[in-house]
Residue frames relative to the residue before (quaternion, step in Angstrom):
aa qw qx qy qz dx dy dz
X 1.0000 0.0000 0.0000 0.0000 0.00 0.00 0.00
X 0.6124 0.5487 -0.3551 0.4448 3.57 1.07 -0.66
X 0.6353 0.5173 -0.3287 0.4698 3.57 0.99 -0.81
X 0.6252 0.5348 -0.3348 0.4594 3.59 0.98 -0.79
X 0.6571 0.5055 -0.3060 0.4681 3.57 0.90 -0.92
X 0.6510 0.5162 -0.3125 0.4605 3.58 0.93 -0.88
X 0.6536 0.5177 -0.3122 0.4554 3.57 0.95 -0.88
X 0.6801 0.4837 -0.2975 0.4636 3.57 0.89 -0.91
X 0.6406 0.5263 -0.3278 0.4531 3.59 1.01 -0.75
X 0.6885 0.4573 -0.2673 0.4954 3.58 1.15 -0.61
X 0.5458 -0.6597 0.3747 0.3557 3.56 1.28 0.10
X 0.3985 0.7055 -0.4903 0.3210 3.58 1.22 0.35
X 0.3454 -0.7524 0.5316 0.1786 3.53 -0.78 1.07
X 0.2023 -0.7789 0.5857 0.0970 3.56 -0.79 1.06
X 0.3155 -0.7510 0.5478 0.1907 3.55 -0.99 0.79
X 0.7409 -0.4221 0.2874 0.4362 3.54 -1.32 0.12
X 0.6187 0.5509 -0.3525 0.4352 3.62 1.02 -0.69
X 0.6561 0.5057 -0.3113 0.4658 3.59 0.93 -0.87
X 0.6659 0.4863 -0.3040 0.4771 3.58 0.90 -0.90
X 0.6461 0.5310 -0.3251 0.4416 3.59 0.93 -0.86
X 0.6331 0.5359 -0.3304 0.4504 3.57 0.98 -0.83
X 0.6884 0.4758 -0.2776 0.4718 3.56 0.92 -0.89
X 0.6417 0.5197 -0.3184 0.4656 3.57 0.97 -0.84
X 0.6588 0.5057 -0.3055 0.4657 3.58 0.93 -0.90
X 0.6569 0.5115 -0.3136 0.4566 3.60 0.92 -0.88
X 0.6484 0.5103 -0.3195 0.4659 3.59 0.95 -0.83
X 0.6556 0.5092 -0.3131 0.4614 3.58 0.94 -0.85
X 0.6662 0.4990 -0.3049 0.4627 3.58 0.95 -0.81
X 0.6676 0.4655 -0.2924 0.5022 3.58 1.21 -0.45
X 0.5482 -0.6438 0.3792 0.3758 3.57 1.29 0.04
X 0.5611 0.5878 -0.3819 0.4402 3.56 1.24 0.45
X 0.0292 0.8505 -0.5229 0.0487 3.56 0.79 1.06
X 0.6325 0.5276 -0.3540 0.4431 3.60 0.99 -0.67
X 0.6322 0.5115 -0.3210 0.4855 3.59 1.08 -0.67
X 0.6279 0.5274 -0.3237 0.4720 3.55 1.08 -0.76
X 0.6430 0.5180 -0.3239 0.4619 3.57 1.02 -0.79
X 0.6215 0.5241 -0.3356 0.4759 3.59 1.06 -0.71
X 0.6360 0.5166 -0.3213 0.4747 3.56 1.07 -0.74
X 0.5861 0.5520 -0.3620 0.4697 3.60 1.10 -0.62
X 0.6407 0.5212 -0.3220 0.4628 3.58 0.97 -0.84
X 0.6388 0.5133 -0.3149 0.4789 3.59 1.00 -0.84
X 0.6239 0.5588 -0.3215 0.4417 3.54 0.99 -0.91
X 0.6898 0.4740 -0.2697 0.4762 3.56 0.86 -0.99
X 0.6441 0.5291 -0.3178 0.4518 3.59 0.97 -0.86
X 0.7039 0.4502 -0.2587 0.4846 3.59 1.08 -0.71
X 0.5848 -0.6416 0.3433 0.3585 3.57 1.28 0.15
X 0.5162 0.6014 -0.4387 0.4236 3.58 1.23 0.37
X 0.3169 -0.7788 0.5138 0.1705 3.56 -0.60 1.14
X 0.4114 -0.7018 0.5209 0.2587 3.60 -0.77 1.00
X 0.2260 -0.7608 0.5907 0.1455 3.55 -1.21 0.52
X 0.7673 -0.3521 0.2548 0.4716 3.56 -1.30 -0.12
X 0.6271 0.5398 -0.3407 0.4465 3.60 0.99 -0.74
X 0.6137 0.5518 -0.3390 0.4516 3.58 1.00 -0.81
X 0.7240 0.4437 -0.2476 0.4665 3.55 0.75 -1.07
X 0.6295 0.5311 -0.3432 0.4515 3.61 0.99 -0.72
X 0.6312 0.5246 -0.3330 0.4642 3.58 0.99 -0.80
X 0.6724 0.4939 -0.2978 0.4640 3.58 0.92 -0.89
X 0.6504 0.5033 -0.3292 0.4639 3.58 0.91 -0.82
X 0.6343 0.5160 -0.3322 0.4702 3.60 0.98 -0.78
X 0.6615 0.5236 -0.3007 0.4447 3.55 0.98 -0.84
X 0.7245 0.4322 -0.2356 0.4825 3.57 1.03 -0.77
X 0.5542 0.6693 -0.3948 0.2983 3.57 1.06 -0.64
X 0.6803 0.4402 -0.2921 0.5080 3.61 1.07 -0.60
X 0.8663 0.0321 -0.0687 0.4938 3.54 -0.37 1.27
X 0.7820 0.2421 -0.1413 0.5567 3.61 1.15 -0.34
X 0.0078 0.8562 -0.5157 0.0314 3.54 0.84 1.00
X 0.6248 0.5458 -0.3518 0.4336 3.59 0.99 -0.73
X 0.6430 0.4985 -0.3251 0.4820 3.61 1.06 -0.67
X 0.6073 0.5493 -0.3447 0.4589 3.60 1.05 -0.73
X 0.6530 0.5061 -0.3065 0.4728 3.57 1.00 -0.84
X 0.6285 0.5296 -0.3348 0.4610 3.60 1.03 -0.75
X 0.6438 0.5092 -0.3155 0.4762 3.58 1.02 -0.82
X 0.6267 0.5265 -0.3348 0.4668 3.58 1.01 -0.79
X 0.6592 0.5006 -0.3062 0.4702 3.58 0.93 -0.86
X 0.6272 0.5323 -0.3231 0.4679 3.58 1.06 -0.79
X 0.6363 0.5362 -0.3225 0.4513 3.57 0.99 -0.85
X 0.6521 0.5142 -0.3238 0.4533 3.57 0.95 -0.86
């Protein structure tokens, strides 16, 4: 996450693949709420999320936070 912050501060444009990799890694570490915040940053920076983005978030939320997974699914639609 520090590298991501450094890159953004230097004006480096991140694409959907870079964001997806970070979101997926955060979800696999059990930090789905952090991944969701990163989704917000992604959207604010003008990078459009794709199916992979939303699937990673839903997978991250499905364990113990099913209601959040459903919200992400609704957002994707």
